[in-house]
SELO-65611 format. One record per residue (C-alpha): residue in one letter; x, y, z. Coordinates in nm, 4 decimals, always signed. Layout:
! residues N
> A | X | Y | Z
...
END
This chain:
! residues 455
> M | -1.6102 | -3.2366 | +0.4248
> E | -1.7675 | -2.8644 | +0.5450
> L | -1.5743 | -2.6126 | +0.5068
> S | -1.4658 | -2.4445 | +0.9431
> P | -1.1543 | -2.2869 | +1.0275
> L | -1.0509 | -2.6975 | +1.0818
> T | -1.1046 | -2.7637 | +0.6892
> A | -0.9607 | -2.4942 | +0.5645
> I | -0.6508 | -2.5835 | +0.2582
> S | -0.5296 | -2.1807 | +0.3641
> P | -0.4485 | -2.0948 | +0.7116
> A | -0.4654 | -1.7355 | +0.6564
> D | -0.8739 | -1.8609 | +0.6505
> G | -0.8212 | -2.1665 | +0.8970
> R | -0.5945 | -2.1528 | +1.2175
> Y | -0.5455 | -1.7403 | +1.1595
> G | -0.9143 | -1.6666 | +1.0700
> S | -0.9442 | -1.4356 | +1.3753
> K | -0.6952 | -1.2535 | +1.3014
> T | -0.8390 | -1.2112 | +0.9094
> A | -1.1662 | -1.1803 | +0.9680
> P | -1.1545 | -0.8182 | +0.9327
> L | -1.0280 | -0.8740 | +0.5434
> R | -1.3066 | -1.1271 | +0.4810
> E | -1.5646 | -0.8375 | +0.4019
> I | -1.3634 | -0.7061 | +0.1506
> V | -1.0873 | -0.9488 | -0.0237
> S | -1.3205 | -1.2519 | -0.0456
> E | -1.4747 | -1.3936 | -0.3220
> Y | -1.7942 | -1.2010 | -0.1299
> G | -1.5929 | -0.8891 | -0.1011
> L | -1.5784 | -0.9143 | -0.5092
> I | -1.8669 | -0.9817 | -0.6563
> R | -2.0357 | -0.7190 | -0.4136
> Y | -1.8064 | -0.5068 | -0.5420
> R | -1.8209 | -0.5595 | -0.9191
> V | -2.2285 | -0.5420 | -0.8277
> A | -2.1478 | -0.1978 | -0.6496
> V | -1.9466 | -0.0777 | -0.9981
> E | -2.2044 | -0.1741 | -1.2370
> V | -2.4743 | -0.0239 | -1.0135
> R | -2.2726 | +0.3257 | -1.0312
> W | -2.1982 | +0.3001 | -1.4058
> L | -2.5774 | +0.3114 | -1.4422
> R | -2.6863 | +0.5647 | -1.2403
> V | -2.4036 | +0.7664 | -1.3512
> L | -2.5748 | +0.7036 | -1.7606
> A | -2.8839 | +0.8013 | -1.6203
> A | -2.7777 | +1.1356 | -1.5235
> H | -2.5653 | +1.2202 | -1.7734
> P | -2.7467 | +1.5095 | -2.0049
> G | -2.6191 | +1.3882 | -2.3124
> F | -2.6841 | +1.0084 | -2.2927
> D | -3.0971 | +1.0019 | -2.4315
> A | -3.1467 | +0.6503 | -2.4305
> L | -3.2144 | +0.6519 | -2.0402
> A | -3.4361 | +0.8931 | -1.8426
> P | -3.2572 | +1.0920 | -1.5607
> L | -3.4035 | +0.8348 | -1.2316
> S | -3.6374 | +0.9276 | -0.9633
> E | -3.5784 | +0.8818 | -0.6265
> E | -3.7275 | +0.6259 | -0.5426
> A | -3.5378 | +0.4244 | -0.7945
> E | -3.1928 | +0.6111 | -0.6984
> G | -3.2810 | +0.4509 | -0.3688
> F | -3.3251 | +0.1173 | -0.5264
> L | -3.0199 | +0.0938 | -0.6763
> D | -2.8701 | +0.2219 | -0.3551
> D | -2.9923 | -0.0890 | -0.2034
> V | -2.9136 | -0.3402 | -0.4162
> A | -2.5787 | -0.2353 | -0.4244
> S | -2.5590 | -0.1429 | -0.0512
> G | -2.7500 | -0.4219 | +0.0995
> F | -2.5732 | -0.6932 | -0.0945
> S | -2.5517 | -1.0166 | +0.0807
> L | -2.4077 | -1.3149 | +0.1371
> D | -2.7273 | -1.4849 | +0.0081
> D | -2.7136 | -1.2691 | -0.3368
> A | -2.3794 | -1.3597 | -0.3717
> R | -2.4761 | -1.7340 | -0.3696
> R | -2.7455 | -1.6402 | -0.6093
> V | -2.5178 | -1.4457 | -0.8630
> K | -2.2336 | -1.7969 | -0.8242
> A | -2.5306 | -2.0173 | -0.9408
> I | -2.5748 | -1.7660 | -1.2174
> E | -2.2113 | -1.8077 | -1.2987
> R | -2.2768 | -2.2247 | -1.3445
> E | -2.4288 | -2.1340 | -1.6613
> T | -2.2581 | -1.8970 | -1.7928
> N | -1.9301 | -1.9769 | -1.7085
> H | -1.8121 | -1.6543 | -1.7149
> D | -1.8504 | -1.4445 | -1.3718
> V | -1.8682 | -1.0953 | -1.4791
> K | -2.1531 | -1.1576 | -1.7320
> A | -2.3252 | -1.3403 | -1.4060
> V | -2.2865 | -0.9660 | -1.2508
> E | -2.4660 | -0.8536 | -1.5298
> Y | -2.7503 | -1.0451 | -1.4813
> F | -2.8625 | -1.0504 | -1.1092
> V | -2.8397 | -0.6896 | -1.1167
> R | -3.0876 | -0.6966 | -1.4185
> E | -3.2619 | -0.9341 | -1.2537
> R | -3.2760 | -0.7516 | -0.9157
> I | -3.4336 | -0.4449 | -1.0964
> A | -3.6695 | -0.5948 | -1.3027
> G | -4.0156 | -0.5065 | -1.2399
> A | -3.8650 | -0.2228 | -1.0033
> S | -4.0606 | +0.1213 | -1.0090
> G | -3.8789 | +0.4279 | -1.2467
> L | -3.6233 | +0.1386 | -1.3963
> G | -3.8057 | -0.0354 | -1.6539
> G | -3.5815 | +0.0899 | -1.9528
> A | -3.2520 | +0.0369 | -1.7542
> R | -3.1787 | -0.3313 | -1.7627
> E | -3.0791 | -0.3639 | -2.1225
> L | -2.7974 | -0.0431 | -2.0232
> I | -2.6566 | -0.2392 | -1.7431
> H | -2.2976 | -0.3109 | -1.8162
> F | -2.3100 | -0.0349 | -2.1267
> A | -2.0066 | -0.0422 | -2.3655
> C | -1.8109 | -0.2281 | -2.0682
> T | -1.6327 | -0.4704 | -2.1005
> S | -1.5522 | -0.7602 | -1.8232
> E | -1.2075 | -0.5974 | -1.7777
> D | -1.3427 | -0.2328 | -1.6468
> I | -1.5525 | -0.3736 | -1.3687
> N | -1.3102 | -0.6034 | -1.2962
> N | -1.0459 | -0.3241 | -1.2278
> L | -1.2374 | -0.1304 | -1.0758
> A | -1.4305 | -0.3748 | -0.8274
> Y | -1.0011 | -0.4639 | -0.7559
> A | -0.8345 | -0.0838 | -0.7046
> T | -1.1430 | -0.0575 | -0.5013
> M | -1.1595 | -0.3618 | -0.2936
> L | -0.6872 | -0.2490 | -0.1822
> S | -0.7877 | +0.1232 | -0.1260
> D | -1.0713 | -0.0273 | +0.1173
> A | -0.8437 | -0.3128 | +0.2702
> R | -0.5541 | -0.0708 | +0.2928
> A | -0.7765 | +0.2296 | +0.4299
> Q | -1.0002 | +0.0003 | +0.7175
> V | -0.8109 | -0.2717 | +0.7429
> L | -0.4342 | -0.2570 | +0.6698
> L | -0.2815 | +0.0790 | +0.7894
> P | -0.4541 | +0.1259 | +1.1490
> R | -0.2693 | -0.2051 | +1.2102
> M | +0.0859 | -0.0946 | +1.0929
> R | +0.0114 | +0.2922 | +1.2594
> A | -0.0213 | +0.0391 | +1.5616
> L | +0.2923 | -0.1320 | +1.5019
> T | +0.4474 | +0.1716 | +1.4507
> E | +0.3727 | +0.3534 | +1.7138
> A | +0.4461 | +0.0180 | +1.9555
> V | +0.8002 | +0.0451 | +1.8431
> R | +0.7791 | +0.4564 | +1.9274
> G | +0.7438 | +0.3491 | +2.2230
> L | +0.9683 | +0.1542 | +2.3190
> A | +1.2483 | +0.4096 | +2.1719
> R | +1.0908 | +0.6613 | +2.3696
> E | +1.0808 | +0.4212 | +2.7161
> H | +1.4162 | +0.3249 | +2.6404
> A | +1.5530 | +0.6093 | +2.5478
> A | +1.8242 | +0.7048 | +2.7702
> V | +1.8991 | +0.2705 | +2.8621
> A | +2.2775 | +0.2088 | +2.7630
> M | +2.3635 | -0.0364 | +2.5707
> L | +2.6863 | -0.2660 | +2.4058
> S | +2.6103 | -0.2404 | +2.0512
> R | +2.7142 | -0.4976 | +1.8258
> T | +2.8291 | -0.4470 | +1.4504
> H | +2.9309 | -0.7928 | +1.2798
> G | +2.8101 | -0.9406 | +1.6206
> Q | +3.1608 | -0.8239 | +1.7699
> P | +3.1066 | -0.5502 | +2.0835
> A | +3.0839 | -0.2141 | +1.9280
> S | +3.0275 | +0.1950 | +2.0178
> P | +2.7654 | +0.1845 | +2.2779
> T | +2.3755 | +0.3231 | +2.2085
> T | +2.1218 | +0.3025 | +2.3462
> M | +1.8481 | +0.0340 | +2.3384
> G | +1.5963 | +0.3049 | +2.2678
> K | +1.7737 | +0.5208 | +1.9464
> E | +1.8005 | +0.1044 | +1.8074
> M | +1.4282 | +0.1236 | +1.8125
> S | +1.3860 | +0.4289 | +1.7019
> V | +1.5823 | +0.3632 | +1.3746
> F | +1.2824 | +0.0733 | +1.3758
> A | +1.0477 | +0.3615 | +1.4164
> A | +1.2032 | +0.6083 | +1.1520
> R | +1.1850 | +0.2972 | +0.8828
> L | +0.8160 | +0.1548 | +0.8865
> D | +0.7325 | +0.5512 | +0.8774
> R | +0.8804 | +0.5659 | +0.5600
> Q | +0.7488 | +0.3622 | +0.4242
> L | +0.3895 | +0.3174 | +0.5809
> E | +0.3898 | +0.6661 | +0.4325
> A | +0.4744 | +0.5251 | +0.0784
> F | +0.2241 | +0.2519 | +0.1182
> A | -0.0197 | +0.5239 | +0.1764
> A | +0.0652 | +0.7054 | -0.0883
> V | +0.0537 | +0.4249 | -0.4022
> R | -0.2383 | +0.6481 | -0.5988
> I | -0.4238 | +0.3124 | -0.7119
> M | -0.5600 | +0.3357 | -1.0524
> G | -0.8161 | +0.2479 | -1.1951
> K | -0.9866 | +0.2706 | -1.6103
> L | -1.3296 | +0.2549 | -1.7962
> N | -1.2721 | +0.2758 | -2.1735
> G | -1.4308 | -0.0353 | -2.3528
> A | -1.3121 | -0.3349 | -2.5014
> V | -0.9290 | -0.2210 | -2.6187
> G | -0.9038 | +0.1252 | -2.4261
> N | -1.0513 | +0.3096 | -2.7400
> Y | -1.4120 | +0.3858 | -2.6501
> N | -1.5152 | +0.2096 | -2.9854
> A | -1.8548 | +0.1131 | -2.8239
> H | -1.8875 | +0.3774 | -2.6864
> L | -1.8642 | +0.6045 | -2.9469
> A | -2.0476 | +0.3864 | -3.1259
> A | -2.3109 | +0.3721 | -2.9544
> C | -2.3536 | +0.7801 | -2.8976
> P | -2.0655 | +1.0105 | -3.0828
> G | -2.1719 | +1.3083 | -2.9145
> V | -2.1260 | +1.1863 | -2.5843
> D | -1.7432 | +1.3282 | -2.4521
> W | -1.6462 | +0.9797 | -2.3074
> H | -1.3553 | +1.0281 | -2.2117
> R | -1.4527 | +1.2839 | -1.9465
> V | -1.6835 | +1.0638 | -1.8592
> S | -1.4305 | +0.7408 | -1.7594
> R | -1.2138 | +1.0304 | -1.5728
> E | -1.4851 | +1.1747 | -1.3781
> F | -1.6418 | +0.8238 | -1.3176
> V | -1.2863 | +0.6671 | -1.2108
> E | -1.2164 | +0.9680 | -0.9974
> G | -1.5334 | +0.9469 | -0.7847
> L | -1.4350 | +0.5886 | -0.7335
> G | -1.1802 | +0.6853 | -0.5321
> L | -0.9233 | +0.6548 | -0.7537
> A | -0.6566 | +0.7853 | -0.9810
> W | -0.7712 | +0.7657 | -1.3892
> N | -0.5542 | +0.5914 | -1.6194
> S | -0.6285 | +0.7560 | -1.9797
> H | -0.3950 | +0.5210 | -2.1595
> T | -0.4645 | +0.1672 | -2.1109
> T | -0.5317 | -0.1627 | -2.3633
> Q | -0.8471 | -0.4333 | -2.2496
> I | -0.6559 | -0.4269 | -1.8985
> E | -0.5086 | -0.1312 | -1.6664
> P | -0.2197 | -0.2384 | -1.6572
> H | -0.1564 | -0.3265 | -1.2891
> D | +0.1425 | -0.0869 | -1.2440
> S | -0.0091 | +0.1054 | -0.9688
> M | -0.0433 | -0.3039 | -0.7569
> A | +0.2388 | -0.3362 | -0.8299
> E | +0.3767 | -0.0538 | -0.6386
> L | +0.1002 | -0.1060 | -0.3802
> F | +0.2561 | -0.4512 | -0.3357
> H | +0.6070 | -0.3500 | -0.3397
> A | +0.5454 | -0.0279 | -0.0616
> L | +0.3210 | -0.3142 | +0.1221
> A | +0.6055 | -0.5444 | +0.0911
> R | +0.9045 | -0.3397 | +0.1894
> F | +0.7430 | -0.2588 | +0.5732
> N | +0.7047 | -0.6180 | +0.5834
> R | +1.0376 | -0.6402 | +0.5512
> V | +1.1700 | -0.4021 | +0.7863
> M | +0.9330 | -0.5708 | +0.9942
> L | +1.1604 | -0.8894 | +0.9443
> D | +1.4666 | -0.7158 | +1.0421
> L | +1.2604 | -0.5513 | +1.3782
> C | +1.1797 | -0.9143 | +1.4454
> R | +1.5004 | -1.0741 | +1.4281
> D | +1.6662 | -0.8135 | +1.6041
> V | +1.3802 | -0.7677 | +1.9128
> W | +1.4962 | -1.1985 | +1.8662
> T | +1.8413 | -1.1511 | +1.9366
> Y | +1.8013 | -0.9205 | +2.2453
> I | +1.5861 | -1.1902 | +2.3720
> S | +1.8229 | -1.4528 | +2.3447
> L | +2.1307 | -1.1806 | +2.4925
> G | +1.8982 | -1.2030 | +2.7815
> Y | +1.8110 | -0.8004 | +2.7548
> F | +1.4618 | -0.8112 | +2.6820
> R | +1.2175 | -1.0806 | +2.9057
> Q | +0.9133 | -1.1954 | +2.8200
> R | +0.6272 | -1.1315 | +3.0345
> L | +0.4529 | -1.4794 | +3.1333
> V | +0.1457 | -1.5619 | +2.9977
> A | -0.0910 | -1.7683 | +3.1946
> G | -0.1452 | -2.1084 | +3.0871
> E | +0.1092 | -2.1146 | +2.7818
> T | +0.3124 | -2.3692 | +2.7274
> G | +0.6690 | -2.2371 | +2.5730
> S | +0.8011 | -2.6232 | +2.4799
> S | +0.6494 | -2.9905 | +2.4863
> T | +0.9138 | -3.1005 | +2.6943
> M | +1.1487 | -2.8056 | +2.8387
> P | +0.8934 | -2.6731 | +3.1164
> H | +1.1134 | -2.3522 | +3.2027
> K | +1.1100 | -2.2445 | +2.8531
> V | +0.9496 | -1.8526 | +2.7187
> N | +1.0015 | -1.8932 | +2.3661
> P | +0.9978 | -1.5943 | +2.1247
> I | +0.7924 | -1.7617 | +1.9151
> D | +0.4980 | -1.3703 | +1.8338
> F | +0.8370 | -1.2773 | +1.6451
> E | +0.9309 | -1.6222 | +1.4938
> N | +0.6052 | -1.6214 | +1.3586
> A | +0.5249 | -1.2809 | +1.2050
> E | +0.9109 | -1.3802 | +1.0554
> G | +0.7961 | -1.6621 | +0.8611
> N | +0.4681 | -1.4347 | +0.7945
> V | +0.6489 | -1.1989 | +0.6382
> G | +0.8231 | -1.4583 | +0.4093
> I | +0.4981 | -1.5910 | +0.2618
> A | +0.2764 | -1.2033 | +0.2314
> N | +0.6409 | -1.1201 | +0.0311
> A | +0.6565 | -1.4038 | -0.1897
> I | +0.2482 | -1.3089 | -0.3353
> L | +0.3317 | -0.9725 | -0.2932
> E | +0.6189 | -1.0322 | -0.5022
> H | +0.5013 | -1.2077 | -0.7735
> L | +0.1875 | -1.0121 | -0.8086
> A | +0.3834 | -0.7791 | -0.9002
> A | +0.6365 | -0.8973 | -1.1071
> K | +0.3015 | -1.1009 | -1.2671
> L | +0.0522 | -0.8519 | -1.2960
> P | +0.2033 | -0.5450 | -1.5233
> V | +0.2891 | -0.8058 | -1.8425
> S | -0.0219 | -0.9150 | -2.0454
> R | +0.0182 | -1.0146 | -2.4249
> L | -0.0422 | -0.7890 | -2.6589
> Q | -0.3897 | -0.5837 | -2.6371
> R | -0.5194 | -0.9085 | -2.3332
> D | -0.4309 | -1.2335 | -2.1865
> L | -0.6195 | -1.3950 | -1.9207
> S | -0.3023 | -1.4888 | -1.6769
> D | -0.3064 | -1.1990 | -1.4672
> S | -0.6661 | -1.3127 | -1.3656
> T | -0.6280 | -1.6035 | -1.1296
> A | -0.2953 | -1.4830 | -1.0152
> Q | -0.5477 | -1.1420 | -0.8980
> R | -0.7480 | -1.3480 | -0.6794
> N | -0.4676 | -1.4450 | -0.4336
> L | -0.3991 | -1.0426 | -0.3728
> G | -0.6187 | -1.1236 | -0.0420
> V | -0.3748 | -1.4172 | +0.1103
> G | -0.0338 | -1.1447 | +0.0735
> L | -0.2624 | -0.8674 | +0.2780
> A | -0.4132 | -1.1263 | +0.5044
> H | -0.0453 | -1.2999 | +0.5463
> S | +0.1063 | -0.9337 | +0.6384
> L | -0.1881 | -0.8872 | +0.8177
> I | -0.1132 | -1.1661 | +1.0649
> A | +0.2740 | -1.0838 | +1.0717
> C | +0.1954 | -0.7304 | +1.1944
> D | -0.0206 | -0.8497 | +1.4550
> S | +0.1998 | -1.1301 | +1.5832
> C | +0.5056 | -0.8465 | +1.5937
> L | +0.2617 | -0.7015 | +1.7885
> K | +0.1541 | -0.9047 | +2.0056
> G | +0.5471 | -0.9974 | +2.1131
> I | +0.6249 | -0.6113 | +2.1739
> G | +0.3727 | -0.6230 | +2.3940
> K | +0.5292 | -0.8776 | +2.6236
> L | +0.8459 | -0.7421 | +2.6410
> A | +1.0191 | -0.6050 | +2.9196
> L | +1.3162 | -0.4899 | +2.9218
> D | +1.5729 | -0.6303 | +3.1883
> E | +1.8166 | -0.2603 | +3.2887
> A | +2.0825 | -0.4876 | +3.4920
> A | +2.1514 | -0.7539 | +3.2355
> V | +2.2523 | -0.4479 | +2.9932
> A | +2.3605 | -0.2822 | +3.1326
> R | +2.6362 | -0.5997 | +3.2857
> D | +2.6686 | -0.6293 | +2.9384
> L | +2.7990 | -0.2935 | +2.8521
> A | +3.0290 | -0.2434 | +3.2088
> D | +3.3140 | -0.4143 | +3.1350
> A | +3.3598 | -0.3262 | +2.7828
> W | +3.6631 | -0.0839 | +2.8308
> E | +3.7664 | -0.1316 | +2.5508
> L | +3.4867 | +0.0295 | +2.3245
> L | +3.6627 | +0.3488 | +2.4539
> A | +3.9132 | +0.3119 | +2.2212
> E | +3.7901 | +0.4963 | +1.9533
> P | +3.7290 | +0.8677 | +2.1806
> I | +4.0949 | +0.8196 | +2.3078
> Q | +4.2258 | +0.8050 | +1.9815
> T | +3.9964 | +1.0578 | +1.8181
> V | +4.1095 | +1.2752 | +2.0597
> M | +4.4477 | +1.1694 | +2.0251
> R | +4.4247 | +1.2423 | +1.5977
> R | +4.2734 | +1.6039 | +1.7104
> H | +4.4873 | +1.7007 | +1.8855
> G | +4.8174 | +1.5646 | +1.6490
> I | +4.9394 | +1.2460 | +1.7966
> E | +5.1086 | +1.0394 | +1.5623
> S | +4.9794 | +0.6852 | +1.5270
> S | +4.6520 | +0.7476 | +1.7099
> Y | +4.4421 | +0.4600 | +1.5545
> E | +4.7949 | +0.2313 | +1.5741
> R | +4.9051 | +0.2672 | +1.8986
> L | +4.5710 | +0.2221 | +2.0792
> K | +4.4765 | -0.1139 | +1.8516
> A | +4.8031 | -0.2559 | +1.9970
> L | +4.6568 | -0.1782 | +2.3429
> T | +4.3277 | -0.3020 | +2.3017
> R | +4.2473 | -0.5246 | +2.0363
> G | +4.1366 | -0.8780 | +2.1073
> R | +4.3148 | -0.7778 | +2.4678
> A | +4.1421 | -0.7966 | +2.8001
> V | +4.1152 | -0.4149 | +2.8896
> D | +4.0269 | -0.2535 | +3.1519
> R | +3.9679 | +0.0921 | +3.4001
> D | +4.3460 | +0.1349 | +3.5242
> T | +4.4543 | +0.0646 | +3.1891
> L | +4.2953 | +0.2794 | +2.9664
> A | +4.4026 | +0.5823 | +3.2764
> R | +4.7424 | +0.4478 | +3.2846
> F | +4.7183 | +0.5129 | +2.8795
> I | +4.5637 | +0.8414 | +2.9140
> E | +4.7904 | +0.9613 | +3.1425
> S | +5.0974 | +0.9306 | +2.8543
> L | +4.9805 | +1.0963 | +2.6934
> A | +5.1204 | +1.4727 | +2.5382
> L | +4.7466 | +1.6091 | +2.5974
> P | +4.6062 | +1.9126 | +2.8018
> R | +4.5143 | +1.7781 | +3.1598
> E | +4.1909 | +1.9257 | +3.0784
> E | +4.1501 | +1.6457 | +2.8019
> K | +4.2742 | +1.4073 | +3.0542
> D | +4.0652 | +1.4525 | +3.2330
> A | +3.7478 | +1.4018 | +3.0609
> L | +3.8544 | +1.0795 | +2.8672
> L | +3.9741 | +0.9553 | +3.2164
> D | +3.6140 | +1.0076 | +3.3201
> L | +3.4807 | +0.8819 | +3.0570
> T | +3.2503 | +0.4917 | +3.0520
> P | +3.1166 | +0.2616 | +2.8656
> A | +2.7709 | +0.3757 | +2.9663
> A | +2.8727 | +0.7269 | +2.9488
> Y | +3.0008 | +0.7205 | +2.6123
> M | +2.6682 | +0.6908 | +2.3820
> G | +2.6778 | +1.0110 | +2.1086
> A | +2.3709 | +1.1534 | +2.0753
> A | +2.2158 | +0.8393 | +2.1018
> E | +1.9198 | +0.9145 | +2.3433
> R | +1.8799 | +1.2304 | +2.1845
> L | +1.8409 | +1.0036 | +1.8533
> A | +1.5575 | +0.8294 | +1.9913
> L | +1.3626 | +1.0886 | +2.1660
> E | +1.2970 | +1.2500 | +1.8067
> R | +1.0877 | +0.9688 | +1.6815
END
């Protein structure tokens, strides 16, 4: 059966293919091959430019341009050719080496370069740098823009509803009032922090040979400072250099990156569940979309499907990301291959993170706050004022303040008049009584509005 979005096994490439399309060129098999080719070509150019490496003369401008085209112009047909070579070699990186050799055959100024492609490299030298630059590009070009868009959308909710007083619920029970904006600002602050952590992870790379000691490099060219060449090469790719490795770069920075993304996803999950609950309480209405069906049997329904979709995709994303973060840094002795097949799934974790982010953003775009419903829920919750009353009583040294308010309000219906009579009975200065008598549940917000606007 022909592969298409309808026949794809993974929903990341099937049902959600339109959402994950920006990642395809980067984290697909094509993308991995393209990054490998780019690393091989760049390494060849570095060798040619190094004054102490006499096995290859400096390249002409024409030869440099040709090599640039091999990397920057890498096409799907080129990738198909690499896969055809791999069917013969049964080795994916060797297939890339042979492909580059094939491409430069007969090219002006590159006659002596063919045997120096992949010089002194182990496959992991190419692979770790390909994956690292792949992750760096996926983060910068696709994930961070969507994560920032979500954070800004939540910040927008915080500012828009900064002054809308709302009943809090701790343990699901009525608690001291807040504002919808302040509660959204909490999520904006949390998302900001995790986004910054994700953006700040320094993705590492290495290029030091079969077991990390430059054995082949020094055997062939002992006069070259390969330690320095390696550092400059890796840092030239925009990566952090790892000086001490076995055959593989140990993937610790990948684990840091995946954990950081998983933490951002977990905050998004918490946001989705809270918004879902606010929708169920009637605080948020969802704007109707023409043609949409909420239920196959109940015509009235407008389900919070975007937040539910985000929640489900966060679960898949984090299961993969957290497995990779646990698996990839562990390798037997100088190298085993169990990381290789696992590593190929990193795009799936990124894809489901992107799907979740887009779904959450879509859901936020449909939200409309029902201020009247929010106000109704808070208007009759006079028992909430037991907290400020007993706190003022404590300040003035009135004994058993907490216990007296507990006896008056716990498990009982309390109205304004009940509290007014209690306040008047207290041995408090007149100005304190008047301030408490003027207090309403909606006015008892503390610094919630200011906090909401700070984000």
